[in-house]
N, C-alpha and C positions, 0 to 999 in steps of 0.2 A: 504494500500500500504506500503510495507516494506521500510526500510531506503535505502537499496541499489537501489531499483527501483526509489525512489524519487531523490536520488543523481544523478543517471544517467540521468534522465529526466531534472534535473536542469542544467546539463552540456550542454544539447542540446538546450533547451529552456531557455533563460537567465531569472533568477528570477526577475531582476530589472524591466523589461517591459513585460515579458512573451512572448517574440518574438525571432525569430531565422533566421539566414541566413545560410542555409545548402547548401553545394556545392556538386552537384551530378556528379560523374565521373565514374559511373558504366556501361556506355554504351557498353563497350567492351565485356561484358558477352554474348551478342547476336548480336552485330554489328561489332565486331572485332576492328581493329585500326581506330576508328572514327577520323575524322578531328579535330585536336587540342589535341587529346589524343594519338598520335602516340608513344610518349615515356614519357609522363607525365612531361615534362620539364616545361610547363606553369603551371601545377597544383601546383608544389612546389613554384612557384612565387606568386600565389594568395592564397595559403593555409593559410598564417598568418592572412588573413582578414576574413576567414570563421569561423562561430560559430560551425560548424560540417561538417564532410566529409563523403559522402556516396559512397562506392565502394565495390568491391569484395575482397575476401581474397587473391587471387593471385596478384591483383594490389597493395594491401596493403603491402604484403610481399616484392614485387619486386621494388616498386617505392617510398614508403613513409618511411622516417627515423623513427626508433623506438623512438627517442627522442622527436618527435612531441607531443605537448600538446593539439592538436585539437581532440575533441571527435569523435570517429568513429561509424558510422551507417553502419553495414555490410549487403550487399546484400546477401540474403540467398535463393532466388528463381531464377530459370532458367531451363536450360535443353533443350532449343530450340534456333534456330538461325533465323536471319532475312530472310534467303533464304529457310528455311524449310517450310513444309506444315502445321505444327502445332505450329505456333509462339505463340499462346495464351494459350498453354498447359504447363505452367511452374510447376515445382515441387520443392521439397527441395533439395538444392545443397550443403549445408554446415551443419555440425553437430553442436549441441549446445556446445559440448566439444571444438571444434576448435574455436568457437566464444569466449568462455571463455579464451582459450589460447591466443587469440589475444586481450583480455582485451577491448572488444568493449562496447560502451554505448547504442547501439541499434541494432535491427534486422529489415531489410526491406524485405517485401514479397509482390509480386504483385498478385492482384486478378482480374479476368476477368469476371465481372458481365455481364450477357447477352450473353456470348459467348457459343460455343458448349461445352467448357470444364469448364464452370462456377463452377460446383460442385467440380472438382478436385482442383481448386485453392482455393476455400473457405475452403475445408477440410485441405488443406496444411497450410493455414493461421492459422486455429484453432490449428493445431499441434504445429506450431511455437509459438503461444501465450501461449500454455501450457508450452513449454520449457522456454519461457521468464518469465512467472510467477513463475516457480519453482526456477529459478536462479536469479531473480531480474533484468532482462534485458527488457526494454520496446520494443514494436514492432510497427513499422511504416507500416501500410497497404497502398500499392500503388494502387490506382484505375486505373490501366492501361486499355486502350481501343484499339480496333482494328480500322482499317481504315473505316469500314462501321458502326461503332457504334456511338451513339449519344454523344454529349458533352454539353448537355443543363442542366439546373438546376434540372429538374426532374430526369434525369439519374444520375447525379453526387450526388444528395441528396440520392438517393436509394443506390448507391454503398458505399458512405461514411458512411451512417447510418448502413448499414449491417456490415461493417467492425468494427465499434465501438461496435455494439451489440454482435459481436463474441468475443470482448475483446481487440481489438487493442487499443494502448495507444495514437497513433497519426495517422492521415490520410494525405496522400499526394494525391492531386487531381488536376485536371485541372481547370483553370479559365474559367468562361462563362460570357459574358457581361450582360446578363439579369438574375436578381434574384440570383446572387452569394451569397447574404446575406442569402438567404434561405438555401443554401448548408451548410453554417457555422452554422446558428441558429439551424438546425435540426440534427447536429452532436454533441454529448456530449463530444467529445475529441477534442484537438487542430487540426486544419487543416492548412497544409502548401501547398502553391501553387506550382504546377509543372510548370517549365518554358516552356517545350515543344520545338518545333522546333525553329531554329534561325530566329529572326525577327530584324528589325532595332533597334538600341540601345534605342532611345527615346520611341519607341513603347513598348519595354520590360520594361522600367522604368514606363511607364504609366500603364501597366498591373499590375506591382508590387504595385504601389500606389493604384489602384482600389481594388485590393485584400485585402490590409491592411485596407483600409477604410471600406471594407465590413466585417471585423472582422477576417481575416486570422491571424494566429500566426506567419506568415513569409513565406519564400519561400524555396523550394529545387530546385535550378536552376542549370542547366548544360550548355547546348549549348549556351544559351544567355549570358553566362559569358566567358567560355573558348574558344568560337569561335568568340568573339567580336574582333573588330579591336584593342582594348586595354583591355585585360582581367583584368589587375590590376586596371585600372581606373573604369571598369564596376562594379566589385564586391564592390568597395568602394561607388559607386553611389547607387547601390541596398541597401547596408547596411545603407546608410544615410536615405533612405526612411523608411526602416524597423525599425531602432533603434532611428533615430533622427527626424522622422516625416517631412522630407524634402518634398517639392512639387515636381512635375515632372520636372518643369523648373529648380528648384534649384539643383536637382540631376543631370540633364543633363549638367548644367553649371559646376558642380563639375567634371563630367566625362570629359568634354572638357578641363578643367583646368589641371587635372592630366595627361591626354593624351598629351597635348601640352608641358607639363613640362618635360616629359620623353624623 
């Protein structure tokens, strides 16, 4: 692995504890103006607490100040919408040259293992990995799933391992209550947990804690932070679990303390 690749990875996953709190705000590329991301006002308030920011090139250019020091993981897959008939058929939407112009630290690409368009997304990921290897930019494979697809350890292990075998440097996948340790153990690259749909704050903190205890390298969380009743407090509570090994109760108490102080 070249110096540039190692350097970019070390900015995303902190070398001290080999963990990360990534903030995912790329939802607009297929969902439009998602609740909480209408104008990115809240994103700029919680950005200082994130270890990395995952978003599209359009959002980066229009909403994030160039002076920011938070490493960027650029969403480079898309091409379909939430109302379209082929939601799971994503392709490459950003060139490697534009990613380099934006000085990003990582590239994020979704794969749809088990879907009708599985092959398209896996070949797309492989091409992005080739670009990343050529220019020293790590690739995060996102194991996205459709409504009818499984989210158990067997499926998540399959998708995560396939992504790693194709050359992904990190994998973002969902948490499952049973045997998530197996998902982590059978994937040779770091796994970060996807936050998924909005759930109560304490439940999201418990999910984070369980994923970290199972060996995850951190989280790539979106709606459970920016749609929280207090996003600034929530990201700090999540970060306390990931980087300070807080318990669920300790993190929730921190959330309440910061929320009540503001």
